DOMARLUM-102057 format. One record per residue (C-alpha): x, y, z; residue in three letters. Coordinates in pm, 1 decimal, decimal comma. Example, Ala and Ser with C-alpha at 12.3 -4.5 7.8 and 13.67 -1.06 7.14 Angstrom:
BEGIN
x=1230,0&y=-450,0&z=780,0&code=Ala $
x=1367,0&y=-106,0&z=714,0&code=Ser $
# end
This chain:
BEGIN
x=-1858,4&y=26068,5&z=12159,6&code=Met $
x=-2033,5&y=25834,3&z=11916,4&code=Asp $
x=-2398,8&y=25912,1&z=11855,2&code=Ile $
x=-2704,3&y=25798,8&z=11664,2&code=Val $
x=-2899,8&y=26081,1&z=11497,8&code=Leu $
x=-3275,7&y=26058,1&z=11447,5&code=Val $
x=-3417,3&y=26323,0&z=11213,9&code=Ser $
x=-3706,3&y=26392,9&z=10979,2&code=Phe $
x=-3643,9&y=26371,8&z=10606,5&code=Glu $
x=-3509,9&y=26682,4&z=10435,8&code=Gly $
x=-3437,7&y=26907,4&z=10735,4&code=Arg $
x=-3126,9&y=26799,4&z=10923,0&code=Asn $
x=-2879,0&y=27078,0&z=10831,6&code=Glu $
x=-2893,2&y=27263,1&z=11164,8&code=Glu $
x=-2863,9&y=26953,0&z=11384,0&code=Ile $
x=-2571,6&y=26824,4&z=11174,7&code=Met $
x=-2394,6&y=27158,6&z=11223,6&code=Glu $
x=-2454,5&y=27134,6&z=11599,5&code=Leu $
x=-2317,9&y=26778,9&z=11608,1&code=Val $
x=-2011,6&y=26882,4&z=11408,1&code=Asp $
x=-1949,4&y=27190,5&z=11625,1&code=Ser $
x=-1953,1&y=26984,1&z=11945,9&code=Ile $
x=-1724,5&y=26722,3&z=11791,6&code=Gly $
x=-1958,3&y=26422,5&z=11809,6&code=Phe $
x=-1927,9&y=26140,1&z=11554,2&code=Arg $
x=-2246,5&y=26017,0&z=11385,3&code=Val $
x=-2239,7&y=25636,1&z=11363,9&code=Leu $
x=-2576,8&y=25618,8&z=11192,1&code=Lys $
x=-2863,5&y=25849,0&z=11099,4&code=Glu $
x=-3221,9&y=25726,7&z=11106,8&code=Phe $
x=-3471,5&y=25938,7&z=10912,8&code=Gln $
x=-3843,0&y=25946,1&z=10986,8&code=Gln $
x=-4078,9&y=26012,3&z=10694,6&code=Lys $
x=-4369,2&y=26155,5&z=10888,8&code=Arg $
x=-4355,3&y=26531,9&z=10956,1&code=Ser $
x=-4502,1&y=26511,7&z=11307,5&code=Lys $
x=-4367,2&y=26323,3&z=11606,1&code=Gly $
x=-4541,2&y=26038,6&z=11788,4&code=Asp $
x=-4697,6&y=26139,8&z=12123,5&code=Pro $
x=-4514,3&y=25860,2&z=12308,9&code=Arg $
x=-4182,0&y=25810,2&z=12128,6&code=Phe $
x=-4148,1&y=26126,4&z=11911,6&code=Phe $
x=-4085,2&y=25891,2&z=11615,9&code=Val $
x=-4299,5&y=25590,5&z=11528,1&code=Gly $
x=-4267,9&y=25277,4&z=11742,2&code=Arg $
x=-4113,7&y=25087,4&z=11451,2&code=Gly $
x=-3841,7&y=25350,9&z=11405,9&code=Lys $
x=-3778,0&y=25352,2&z=11781,0&code=Met $
x=-3728,5&y=24973,4&z=11770,7&code=Glu $
x=-3478,5&y=25013,4&z=11483,2&code=Glu $
x=-3280,1&y=25264,1&z=11690,5&code=Val $
x=-3298,3&y=25039,8&z=11998,0&code=Lys $
x=-3167,4&y=24741,2&z=11800,9&code=Glu $
x=-2877,0&y=24941,9&z=11656,0&code=Phe $
x=-2782,1&y=25073,2&z=12002,2&code=Val $
x=-2787,8&y=24718,6&z=12139,3&code=Lys $
x=-2546,8&y=24597,0&z=11869,1&code=Glu $
x=-2308,6&y=24895,7&z=11868,2&code=Asn $
x=-2124,2&y=25110,7&z=12120,9&code=Glu $
x=-2336,0&y=25426,2&z=12119,0&code=Val $
x=-2304,0&y=25705,0&z=12377,6&code=Asp $
x=-2606,8&y=25921,3&z=12295,4&code=Ile $
x=-2916,1&y=25914,3&z=12075,2&code=Val $
x=-2990,0&y=26263,9&z=11940,7&code=Val $
x=-3339,7&y=26355,2&z=11819,2&code=Phe $
x=-3374,9&y=26648,3&z=11578,8&code=Asp $
x=-3661,9&y=26830,1&z=11747,6&code=Gly $
x=-3786,2&y=26913,9&z=12096,4&code=Glu $
x=-3878,4&y=26615,8&z=12312,3&code=Leu $
x=-4151,2&y=26649,3&z=12572,9&code=Ser $
x=-4063,9&y=26528,8&z=12922,7&code=Ala $
x=-4289,2&y=26225,9&z=12868,6&code=Ser $
x=-4127,9&y=26137,9&z=12532,8&code=Gln $
x=-3783,7&y=26176,0&z=12687,8&code=His $
x=-3877,5&y=25939,1&z=12971,2&code=Tyr $
x=-4022,8&y=25673,2&z=12739,2&code=His $
x=-3727,7&y=25690,5&z=12496,5&code=Leu $
x=-3458,7&y=25657,4&z=12764,7&code=Glu $
x=-3652,6&y=25380,2&z=12935,7&code=Ser $
x=-3691,2&y=25189,7&z=12607,9&code=Ala $
x=-3349,5&y=25247,9&z=12447,9&code=Ile $
x=-3149,6&y=25233,8&z=12770,4&code=Gly $
x=-2893,2&y=25512,0&z=12708,1&code=Ile $
x=-2887,4&y=25890,8&z=12718,6&code=Arg $
x=-3133,8&y=26050,8&z=12476,1&code=Cys $
x=-3129,0&y=26421,2&z=12398,6&code=Thr $
x=-3283,6&y=26668,6&z=12154,6&code=Asp $
x=-3193,2&y=26985,0&z=11966,3&code=Arg $
x=-3208,2&y=27201,4&z=12279,8&code=Ile $
x=-2996,2&y=26956,7&z=12477,5&code=Gly $
x=-2738,7&y=26972,4&z=12197,4&code=Met $
x=-2738,9&y=27352,7&z=12201,4&code=Ile $
x=-2675,2&y=27345,0&z=12576,5&code=Leu $
x=-2393,7&y=27090,8&z=12528,0&code=Asp $
x=-2239,8&y=27327,8&z=12274,1&code=Leu $
x=-2286,0&y=27626,7&z=12504,6&code=Phe $
x=-2098,8&y=27438,2&z=12777,6&code=Ala $
x=-1794,1&y=27408,1&z=12550,1&code=Thr $
x=-1803,9&y=27781,6&z=12467,8&code=Arg $
x=-1853,5&y=27925,5&z=12819,1&code=Ala $
x=-1529,2&y=28076,0&z=12949,9&code=His $
x=-1633,3&y=28360,4&z=13182,6&code=Thr $
x=-1792,0&y=28318,2&z=13525,4&code=Lys $
x=-2115,5&y=28475,6&z=13402,1&code=Glu $
x=-2146,6&y=28263,9&z=13087,5&code=Ser $
x=-2072,0&y=27944,7&z=13283,0&code=Lys $
x=-2345,6&y=28031,6&z=13534,2&code=Leu $
x=-2588,8&y=28117,1&z=13253,4&code=Gln $
x=-2527,4&y=27786,8&z=13077,1&code=Val $
x=-2554,4&y=27583,9&z=13398,3&code=Glu $
x=-2878,6&y=27760,4&z=13490,4&code=Leu $
x=-3020,5&y=27697,7&z=13142,9&code=Ala $
x=-2920,2&y=27330,8&z=13178,0&code=Arg $
x=-3106,7&y=27306,1&z=13510,0&code=Ile $
x=-3415,7&y=27473,0&z=13356,3&code=Glu $
x=-3396,7&y=27212,4&z=13079,6&code=Tyr $
x=-3354,6&y=26915,5&z=13315,4&code=Glu $
x=-3609,5&y=27000,2&z=13587,6&code=Leu $
x=-3918,3&y=26897,6&z=13382,3&code=Pro $
x=-3739,9&y=26573,5&z=13288,2&code=Leu $
x=-3660,5&y=26503,6&z=13652,3&code=Leu $
x=-4021,6&y=26570,2&z=13753,2&code=Arg $
x=-4133,7&y=26317,3&z=13490,9&code=Glu $
x=-3902,4&y=26046,0&z=13630,3&code=Trp $
x=-4020,0&y=26121,5&z=13984,6&code=Ile $
x=-4387,5&y=26104,8&z=13877,2&code=Ser $
x=-4318,2&y=25761,9&z=13726,4&code=Lys $
x=-4166,7&y=25658,2&z=14061,4&code=Arg $
x=-3827,7&y=25574,9&z=13911,7&code=Lys $
x=-3633,0&y=25760,5&z=14179,8&code=Val $
x=-3385,7&y=25476,1&z=14231,4&code=Asp $
x=-3284,4&y=25470,3&z=13865,5&code=Glu $
x=-3034,7&y=25704,0&z=13708,1&code=Arg $
x=-3161,6&y=25833,9&z=13371,3&code=Pro $
x=-2907,8&y=25877,5&z=13093,1&code=Gly $
x=-2943,6&y=26255,7&z=13074,7&code=Phe $
x=-2775,9&y=26289,0&z=13416,1&code=Leu $
x=-2460,5&y=26204,6&z=13219,5&code=Ala $
x=-2260,3&y=26014,5&z=13476,1&code=Gly $
x=-2388,9&y=26161,7&z=13803,2&code=Gly $
x=-2439,9&y=25921,0&z=14091,5&code=Glu $
x=-2746,0&y=26089,5&z=14244,4&code=Tyr $
x=-3087,5&y=25929,8&z=14275,3&code=Arg $
x=-3340,5&y=26126,6&z=14070,1&code=Val $
x=-3518,1&y=26282,6&z=14368,6&code=Asp $
x=-3188,0&y=26377,9&z=14535,6&code=Thr $
x=-3059,7&y=26536,3&z=14215,4&code=Tyr $
x=-3390,2&y=26723,9&z=14172,6&code=Tyr $
x=-3361,2&y=26887,9&z=14515,8&code=Glu $
x=-2992,6&y=26964,7&z=14456,2&code=His $
x=-3079,2&y=27127,4&z=14120,8&code=Ala $
x=-3355,4&y=27344,8&z=14272,3&code=Arg $
x=-3121,4&y=27475,6&z=14543,8&code=Lys $
x=-2839,8&y=27531,6&z=14294,3&code=Arg $
x=-3079,7&y=27723,6&z=14068,0&code=Lys $
x=-3165,1&y=27964,7&z=14350,7&code=Lys $
x=-2795,6&y=28030,2&z=14429,9&code=Arg $
x=-2707,8&y=28083,8&z=14064,2&code=Met $
x=-2991,6&y=28333,0&z=14017,0&code=Asn $
x=-2853,6&y=28533,7&z=14309,4&code=Gln $
x=-2500,6&y=28527,3&z=14164,2&code=Glu $
x=-2624,6&y=28632,9&z=13819,3&code=Leu $
x=-2820,2&y=28924,4&z=13970,3&code=Lys $
x=-2500,7&y=29042,6&z=14139,0&code=Lys $
x=-2306,7&y=29020,1&z=13810,1&code=Ile $
x=-2589,8&y=29204,4&z=13629,6&code=Ala $
x=-2566,6&y=29491,4&z=13881,4&code=Lys $
x=-2190,9&y=29511,5&z=13825,8&code=Glu $
x=-2249,3&y=29518,0&z=13449,0&code=Arg $
x=-2508,8&y=29794,2&z=13490,7&code=Glu $
x=-2262,3&y=29999,3&z=13696,4&code=Leu $
x=-1992,1&y=29962,6&z=13428,1&code=Arg $
x=-2242,2&y=30065,9&z=13162,5&code=Arg $
x=-2343,2&y=30378,8&z=13355,8&code=Glu $
x=-1980,0&y=30473,9&z=13420,5&code=Leu $
x=-1908,0&y=30445,3&z=13048,2&code=Arg $
x=-2205,6&y=30665,5&z=12965,2&code=Arg $
x=-2104,4&y=30922,1&z=13226,0&code=Glu $
x=-1759,3&y=30925,4&z=13065,0&code=Ser $
x=-1921,8&y=31019,0&z=12734,0&code=Gly $
x=-1911,8&y=30681,1&z=12560,4&code=Phe $
x=-2175,7&y=30579,0&z=12306,2&code=Val $
x=-2258,1&y=30206,9&z=12341,7&code=Leu $
x=-2298,1&y=30002,8&z=12021,5&code=Val $
x=-2396,7&y=29632,8&z=12020,5&code=Ser $
x=-2347,8&y=29388,4&z=11733,1&code=Ile $
x=-2623,6&y=29126,0&z=11717,6&code=Val $
x=-2730,8&y=28853,6&z=11476,3&code=Gly $
x=-2729,6&y=28482,0&z=11414,2&code=Tyr $
x=-2431,9&y=28256,1&z=11471,7&code=Ala $
x=-2185,1&y=28262,4&z=11179,1&code=Asn $
x=-2321,2&y=28590,8&z=11037,9&code=Ala $
x=-1976,9&y=28745,0&z=11101,8&code=Gly $
x=-2027,6&y=28935,8&z=11428,8&code=Lys $
x=-1676,3&y=28880,1&z=11564,2&code=Ser $
x=-1526,4&y=28966,4&z=11223,8&code=Ser $
x=-1725,1&y=29291,6&z=11218,9&code=Leu $
x=-1604,7&y=29374,2&z=11570,1&code=Leu $
x=-1247,1&y=29322,7&z=11451,3&code=Asn $
x=-1300,6&y=29538,0&z=11141,8&code=Ala $
x=-1459,4&y=29826,8&z=11332,9&code=Leu $
x=-1223,2&y=29818,5&z=11631,7&code=Ser $
x=-897,8&y=29736,0&z=11453,2&code=Gly $
x=-830,8&y=29458,2&z=11705,7&code=Glu $
x=-813,6&y=29081,1&z=11666,4&code=Asp $
x=-1042,2&y=28857,3&z=11869,1&code=Ile $
x=-1142,2&y=28494,1&z=11814,9&code=Leu $
x=-1301,3&y=28439,0&z=11473,2&code=Val $
x=-1407,0&y=28082,4&z=11399,5&code=Glu $
x=-1636,1&y=27933,3&z=11138,0&code=Asp $
x=-1837,7&y=27740,0&z=11393,4&code=Arg $
x=-2158,4&y=27790,2&z=11587,6&code=Leu $
x=-2150,4&y=28007,3&z=11899,8&code=Phe $
x=-1774,3&y=28067,8&z=11916,3&code=Ser $
x=-1881,5&y=28382,3&z=12106,8&code=Thr $
x=-2093,4&y=28312,3&z=12415,9&code=Leu $
x=-1996,4&y=28594,4&z=12652,5&code=Ser $
x=-1990,8&y=28960,8&z=12550,5&code=Thr $
x=-1672,5&y=29125,8&z=12420,5&code=Thr $
x=-1630,3&y=29505,4&z=12423,6&code=Thr $
x=-1380,0&y=29707,5&z=12219,3&code=Arg $
x=-1332,8&y=30074,5&z=12131,6&code=Arg $
x=-1428,8&y=30204,8&z=11786,3&code=Phe $
x=-1114,0&y=30261,6&z=11578,8&code=Gln $
x=-1021,2&y=30607,5&z=11441,4&code=Asp $
x=-1332,5&y=30753,8&z=11598,0&code=Ser $
x=-1387,4&y=31125,4&z=11636,9&code=Lys $
x=-1601,2&y=31027,3&z=11932,2&code=Lys $
x=-1596,0&y=30783,1&z=12222,3&code=Lys $
x=-1775,8&y=30474,4&z=12088,3&code=Ile $
x=-1765,8&y=30127,2&z=12245,5&code=Leu $
x=-1855,8&y=29815,7&z=12043,6&code=Leu $
x=-1989,8&y=29498,2&z=12204,8&code=Thr $
x=-2017,1&y=29158,5&z=12033,8&code=Asp $
x=-2286,7&y=28934,3&z=12183,3&code=Thr $
x=-2404,6&y=28572,6&z=12168,5&code=Val $
x=-2581,0&y=28471,5&z=11846,3&code=Gly $
x=-2958,1&y=28446,4&z=11819,2&code=Phe $
x=-3118,7&y=28100,9&z=11825,8&code=Ile $
x=-3455,5&y=28002,7&z=11678,2&code=Glu $
x=-3723,9&y=27823,5&z=11878,7&code=Asn $
x=-3546,9&y=27830,9&z=12214,6&code=Leu $
x=-3804,9&y=27800,3&z=12497,0&code=Pro $
x=-3855,4&y=28114,6&z=12705,3&code=Val $
x=-3742,6&y=27941,1&z=13025,7&code=Arg $
x=-3402,4&y=27875,9&z=12862,8&code=Leu $
x=-3367,1&y=28233,3&z=12733,0&code=Ile $
x=-3416,3&y=28383,4&z=13079,8&code=Glu $
x=-3067,9&y=28289,5&z=13215,0&code=Pro $
x=-2918,3&y=28500,5&z=12932,4&code=Phe $
x=-3139,7&y=28801,9&z=13013,1&code=Arg $
x=-2852,2&y=29016,1&z=13146,8&code=Ser $
x=-2657,9&y=28959,7&z=12823,4&code=Thr $
x=-2962,9&y=29060,1&z=12618,7&code=Leu $
x=-3005,9&y=29371,3&z=12834,3&code=Glu $
x=-2659,1&y=29478,7&z=12721,2&code=Glu $
x=-2812,7&y=29486,2&z=12373,1&code=Val $
x=-3146,7&y=29644,6&z=12465,2&code=Phe $
x=-2980,1&y=29930,2&z=12655,5&code=Leu $
x=-2731,8&y=30011,2&z=12378,7&code=Ser $
x=-2746,6&y=30348,9&z=12205,6&code=Asp $
x=-2706,8&y=30180,3&z=11864,8&code=Ile $
x=-2763,5&y=29818,7&z=11756,5&code=Ile $
x=-2596,7&y=29676,5&z=11445,6&code=Leu $
x=-2823,1&y=29390,7&z=11332,0&code=Leu $
x=-2594,4&y=29170,5&z=11121,9&code=Leu $
x=-2756,9&y=28938,9&z=10867,0&code=Leu $
x=-2593,3&y=28678,3&z=10643,6&code=Asp $
x=-2656,7&y=28788,5&z=10285,3&code=Gly $
x=-2557,2&y=28444,7&z=10154,4&code=Ser $
x=-2857,4&y=28282,2&z=10326,2&code=Asp $
x=-3139,6&y=28175,9&z=10091,2&code=Pro $
x=-3403,4&y=28450,4&z=10067,9&code=Thr $
x=-3659,6&y=28252,4&z=10269,8&code=Glu $
x=-3408,4&y=28189,9&z=10552,0&code=Asp $
x=-3292,3&y=28552,4&z=10539,8&code=Phe $
x=-3649,1&y=28679,7&z=10579,8&code=Glu $
x=-3725,9&y=28432,7&z=10860,4&code=Arg $
x=-3412,0&y=28525,3&z=11055,5&code=Lys $
x=-3489,2&y=28895,9&z=11017,4&code=Leu $
x=-3840,1&y=28837,0&z=11155,5&code=Thr $
x=-3709,8&y=28638,4&z=11454,5&code=Val $
x=-3444,7&y=28903,6&z=11528,1&code=Ala $
x=-3702,4&y=29183,9&z=11520,6&code=Leu $
x=-3934,8&y=28984,5&z=11747,6&code=Asn $
x=-3650,5&y=28974,4&z=12000,9&code=Ile $
x=-3536,8&y=29336,3&z=11961,3&code=Leu $
x=-3838,4&y=29556,7&z=11892,6&code=Leu $
x=-4037,3&y=29495,4&z=12210,3&code=Pro $
x=-3733,3&y=29616,7&z=12406,3&code=Glu $
x=-3571,2&y=29885,9&z=12189,9&code=Thr $
x=-3667,3&y=30150,0&z=11931,3&code=Gln $
x=-3642,6&y=30088,5&z=11552,0&code=Pro $
x=-3453,6&y=30419,4&z=11520,6&code=Asp $
x=-3165,1&y=30266,7&z=11719,9&code=Asn $
x=-3113,8&y=29970,9&z=11482,2&code=Ile $
x=-2889,2&y=29975,4&z=11174,8&code=Ile $
x=-2946,4&y=29659,2&z=10964,8&code=Pro $
x=-2625,4&y=29528,0&z=10805,3&code=Val $
x=-2614,6&y=29267,6&z=10526,0&code=Ile $
x=-2278,8&y=29086,2&z=10528,2&code=Asn $
x=-2117,1&y=28852,1&z=10271,2&code=Lys $
x=-2239,6&y=29039,0&z=9962,3&code=Ile $
x=-1925,6&y=28908,0&z=9789,3&code=Asp $
x=-2099,9&y=28569,3&z=9781,4&code=Leu $
x=-2420,4&y=28688,3&z=9610,3&code=Ile $
x=-2517,2&y=28882,0&z=9297,9&code=Ser $
x=-2609,8&y=29250,4&z=9291,0&code=Ala $
x=-2968,6&y=29144,8&z=9217,5&code=Lys $
x=-2981,3&y=28922,7&z=9528,2&code=Glu $
x=-2838,7&y=29207,0&z=9737,1&code=Thr $
x=-3117,2&y=29440,7&z=9618,4&code=Val $
x=-3382,6&y=29176,5&z=9695,2&code=Ile $
x=-3256,2&y=29148,8&z=10053,6&code=Lys $
x=-3227,9&y=29526,4&z=10092,2&code=Glu $
x=-3593,0&y=29547,7&z=9980,4&code=Asp $
x=-3693,1&y=29289,5&z=10244,2&code=Ile $
x=-3540,2&y=29511,5&z=10511,8&code=Ile $
x=-3702,0&y=29819,8&z=10357,0&code=Gln $
x=-4040,2&y=29650,1&z=10395,8&code=Gly $
x=-3981,3&y=29558,9&z=10762,3&code=Ser $
x=-4056,0&y=29758,3&z=11078,2&code=Asp $
x=-3704,2&y=29904,6&z=11080,1&code=Leu $
x=-3664,0&y=30277,8&z=11014,2&code=His $
x=-3315,9&y=30261,9&z=10859,6&code=His $
x=-3222,2&y=30101,1&z=10529,0&code=Gly $
x=-2955,6&y=29832,2&z=10511,8&code=Ala $
x=-2580,3&y=29879,3&z=10490,2&code=Ser $
x=-2459,6&y=29607,6&z=10251,5&code=Ser $
x=-2101,2&y=29502,5&z=10320,6&code=Ile $
x=-1836,9&y=29238,8&z=10271,0&code=Ser $
x=-1608,2&y=29220,3&z=10572,8&code=Ile $
x=-1387,3&y=28973,8&z=10386,4&code=Lys $
x=-1327,5&y=29216,5&z=10096,7&code=Glu $
x=-1345,2&y=29537,6&z=10304,6&code=Asp $
x=-1639,3&y=29655,5&z=10096,0&code=Asn $
x=-1890,7&y=29902,4&z=10242,6&code=Gly $
x=-1722,6&y=29926,3&z=10583,7&code=Leu $
x=-1629,0&y=30294,9&z=10545,2&code=His $
x=-1993,0&y=30387,1&z=10476,9&code=Asp $
x=-2105,6&y=30179,5&z=10776,7&code=Leu $
x=-1856,5&y=30359,4&z=11002,2&code=Val $
x=-1996,7&y=30693,6&z=10883,9&code=Glu $
x=-2353,6&y=30578,8&z=10955,5&code=Arg $
x=-2261,4&y=30471,0&z=11307,3&code=Val $
x=-2083,5&y=30799,7&z=11365,2&code=Tyr $
x=-2377,4&y=31008,9&z=11237,8&code=Arg $
x=-2630,5&y=30814,1&z=11444,7&code=Leu $
x=-2411,0&y=30845,2&z=11754,0&code=Ser $
x=-2404,2&y=31223,9&z=11737,7&code=Leu $
x=-2572,6&y=31403,5&z=12029,3&code=Pro $
x=-2920,0&y=31547,0&z=11961,3&code=Pro $
x=-2842,1&y=31920,1&z=11998,1&code=Leu $
x=-2644,3&y=32151,8&z=11769,9&code=Ser $
x=-2487,2&y=32461,5&z=11929,2&code=Leu $
x=-2333,5&y=32767,8&z=11765,5&code=Lys $
x=-2113,2&y=32964,1&z=12002,2&code=Ile $
x=-1958,6&y=33308,5&z=11961,7&code=Lys $
x=-1695,3&y=33405,5&z=12220,9&code=Val $
x=-1465,7&y=33711,3&z=12243,1&code=Pro $
x=-1094,4&y=33636,5&z=12189,3&code=Met $
x=-988,1&y=33642,1&z=12554,8&code=Glu $
x=-749,3&y=33454,6&z=12783,2&code=Asp $
x=-1002,1&y=33188,9&z=12882,8&code=Gly $
x=-1071,2&y=33070,7&z=12527,0&code=Ile $
x=-803,1&y=32796,8&z=12524,5&code=Ser $
x=-937,2&y=32648,9&z=12845,8&code=Ser $
x=-1293,8&y=32661,0&z=12709,7&code=Leu $
x=-1196,6&y=32488,6&z=12384,3&code=Leu $
x=-1011,6&y=32216,5&z=12572,3&code=Ser $
x=-1317,3&y=32154,3&z=12790,6&code=Trp $
x=-1552,8&y=32152,7&z=12489,5&code=Leu $
x=-1340,4&y=31896,3&z=12305,2&code=His $
x=-1353,1&y=31673,4&z=12612,8&code=Glu $
x=-1728,5&y=31704,2&z=12676,1&code=Asn $
x=-1890,0&y=31751,6&z=12333,7&code=Ser $
x=-1835,2&y=31690,5&z=11962,2&code=Val $
x=-1666,8&y=32003,5&z=11824,5&code=Val $
x=-1736,6&y=32028,7&z=11450,6&code=Glu $
x=-1564,0&y=32355,1&z=11362,0&code=Ser $
x=-1368,5&y=32645,0&z=11513,3&code=Val $
x=-1298,0&y=32971,1&z=11328,2&code=Ser $
x=-1092,7&y=33264,9&z=11455,7&code=Tyr $
x=-1143,0&y=33635,8&z=11389,2&code=Gly $
x=-1243,0&y=33921,7&z=11613,3&code=Glu $
x=-1443,2&y=33653,6&z=11790,5&code=Thr $
x=-1408,4&y=33277,3&z=11808,6&code=Val $
x=-1697,1&y=33091,9&z=11641,0&code=Arg $
x=-1755,2&y=32731,4&z=11749,8&code=Ile $
x=-2002,9&y=32477,4&z=11614,0&code=Thr $
x=-2059,2&y=32164,0&z=11821,4&code=Leu $
x=-2302,9&y=31894,3&z=11919,7&code=Arg $
x=-2390,6&y=31781,8&z=12271,1&code=Cys $
x=-2664,2&y=31629,6&z=12481,8&code=Asp $
x=-2912,9&y=31820,2&z=12695,9&code=Glu $
x=-2725,1&y=31748,6&z=13017,9&code=Ala $
x=-2417,8&y=31934,6&z=12888,6&code=Thr $
x=-2595,3&y=32245,2&z=12753,1&code=Val $
x=-2625,3&y=32418,6&z=13090,2&code=Lys $
x=-2252,1&y=32384,2&z=13166,2&code=Asn $
x=-2158,4&y=32510,4&z=12819,2&code=Ile $
x=-2392,1&y=32809,2&z=12845,2&code=Thr $
x=-2252,1&y=32904,9&z=13186,7&code=Glu $
x=-1891,2&y=32887,4&z=13064,2&code=Lys $
x=-1969,3&y=33086,5&z=12747,5&code=Val $
x=-2164,5&y=33350,2&z=12943,5&code=Asp $
x=-1871,2&y=33382,6&z=13182,9&code=His $
x=-1648,0&y=33481,1&z=12888,2&code=Leu $
x=-1905,8&y=33728,4&z=12756,2&code=Gly $
x=-2016,4&y=33512,5&z=12464,6&code=Gly $
x=-2352,4&y=33382,5&z=12345,7&code=Asn $
x=-2497,5&y=33044,5&z=12250,9&code=Thr $
x=-2759,6&y=32947,5&z=11990,2&code=Asp $
x=-2918,9&y=32603,3&z=12026,7&code=Ile $
x=-3086,4&y=32398,2&z=11752,4&code=Asp $
x=-3233,5&y=32048,8&z=11785,9&code=Ala $
x=-3115,8&y=31814,5&z=11511,5&code=Ile $
# end
């Protein structure tokens, strides 16, 4: 599609990346000097007239505004210019639509789209333009009021379907935990390298693309060469300044993160320091109300692109944040620092209790050891007149271990880590 882009001077990098990721072609960019939008047209009336004149003389499909349009501004712009007008959030939703491949992600994107469009529809209805078809309906043949009622009913059905999918996800998560798996989520901004990190830690190949939001649904893989059952999940990238009503459809995906045992917060070390600090703050605002700082390992990626001094500066930023763990600085591209990160994940995933077991050398020892390896983390076994076992486990397993050891005439010492 051919578009006209309207932006403010000196801050169009993100919107240009969105446009490029969707595959739109920019015929012309108009830049507004003022830093604040006009209450009626977002840009000044003179700039709006320039855009209108260009649209009249050229074949333009969409006018994209770099910012967030109010419902009233959206109405006045489409009425004046005469074609579909959209903003940064509309572009993000357009991009999401191209990335949604699972049933859940498609429902989430459609629900977010409806949440975005309902205030616009209400504005058209309030202006009594129900017989007109605004450009943002993108080819639909409904009257505005008919489409509004259809959207409200569709929203209710989609919420019910998403609740059902969320329950199924919760059941899978509980079954994994009952099977002894530790759940690790990889989170961060788009293009920080989340999918690449998942590949590096799992030893498997999934889609890795240098474009925004190539991952929209969650992907789960098993930790490679792990002494323990660890599952890794890659999730959708964080987005700045997305209205709460548009975040809500993705709540079940975020819950996958919040309910993880460990969260790897991946940050792009090549970002300018100011951007790095801002993205860290936004990420913590999303994570810390819902999860504990002890569960989060901050990871700085792409250190191959910055100096050692810059790496230290960014490690210090994390050190001064509300996180309890220092950063792991890595380069996925050069396989630098990944071994240390694996060890950190493994150590943090260990169960909270340390047990020392002494059991007589009897017939049942082989069966006991087999069971312990299946249900705990066995750290050492030594043989002599007695068998000495050191292991780690959770509280729920201690009772079963103690009963089995007592049955063989042994004893158990328990220490909290």
